[in-house]
N, C-alpha and C positions, 0 to 999 in steps of 0.2 A: 022275677026281679023287677022291682019298680024303684023309681027315683021320686023323691018328694023334696022340694024346696021349701024352706020356711024363712020368710023374711019378715021381721017385725021391728019397729022402732019404739024405744022406751024412753020416757022422759022423767027425769028426777029433778031435784032442786038444783038449778044451774048446770045440770049435766045432761047432755043429749047423747044417747047410746044407741048405736045401729047394730043390731045383731043379725048375722047371716048364719043359718044353720042348714046344712045339707045332710039328709038322711037317706041312706041306701039300704034297702032290704033285698037280699039277694039269693040266699041259698036256704036249704032246709035245716041248717044248723041254728038258726036264729037270726036275730037282727045283728047288723054289723054297722058300727059308727066309724066314719072317717073323720080324721081331724080337720080342723077348719081354722082359718085366721080371721079374726074380727078386727074391725077398725079400732085405732087406738082410743082410749078413754082419756079425755082431757080432765086433769085434775083442777081443783081451784088454784088460782094464781097465788103464789107466795111472793111476798114483797120484801125485798131487803133494803134498809135504809142506811146510806153511807153519809156521815157527816164529814164535811171537809172544811178546813180553815184555810183561806187563801189570803195571804198577806200582800197588801199593795203599798208601796212607798210613794207618798205624795209629798214632795218638797215644797216648803213654804219659804219665801224670802221675806225676812223681817229686817228692813233697813234701819241701820243705826249710824246716825251722823255724829262725828266728833267735832265740835267747834273749838277751836284754839284761839284764845284771845291773849295777845302779847301786850303786856304792859311795860313799856320802856321808861325806866327811872333813870334820870341823870342826875348824878351826885357830883356836885362841883367841889373839887379840892384844889388847894393852892399849895404848890411846892416851889421853894425858891430854886432857881437855876442860876448858879454863879458863872459869870463869864469874866473874862479878863482880855485886856487889849494890851499890846506892847508898842512902845514908841522908841525908836532908836535916835539918839542924838550923837553928835560927833564933836569932839573938843580937839582942837590942835594945840598941842604944846610946842611952841618954838624955842628951841634952845639956841637960838642964834640963827646965822644965815651962813651960806656958803662963803661969803666974803669974810666972814669971821674966821673960817679955818685958814684962809690964806694970810691973814694978817697976824699972824702970830709971830 
């Protein structure tokens, strides 16, 4: 029985492959191969494209001034205002005198 190790590197397009193969030849019944684990094969990179829309709110201040102009118009009108005043006078009517009553 003898053991023989086979190590070889293979190069392809953008692919690097390392193969380790162990061969054991042991009995008179013929060759017997044992399983082996090789290094992983790196496949070409796939690219996914994700388009995102990101909304940004940008406030703008737009100053608006309101100017108020007051125009004062004076319209002169004339209205009569009647007034009155009162004056009191006194008149004494003398129908005689006290002496008149006694002389009757």
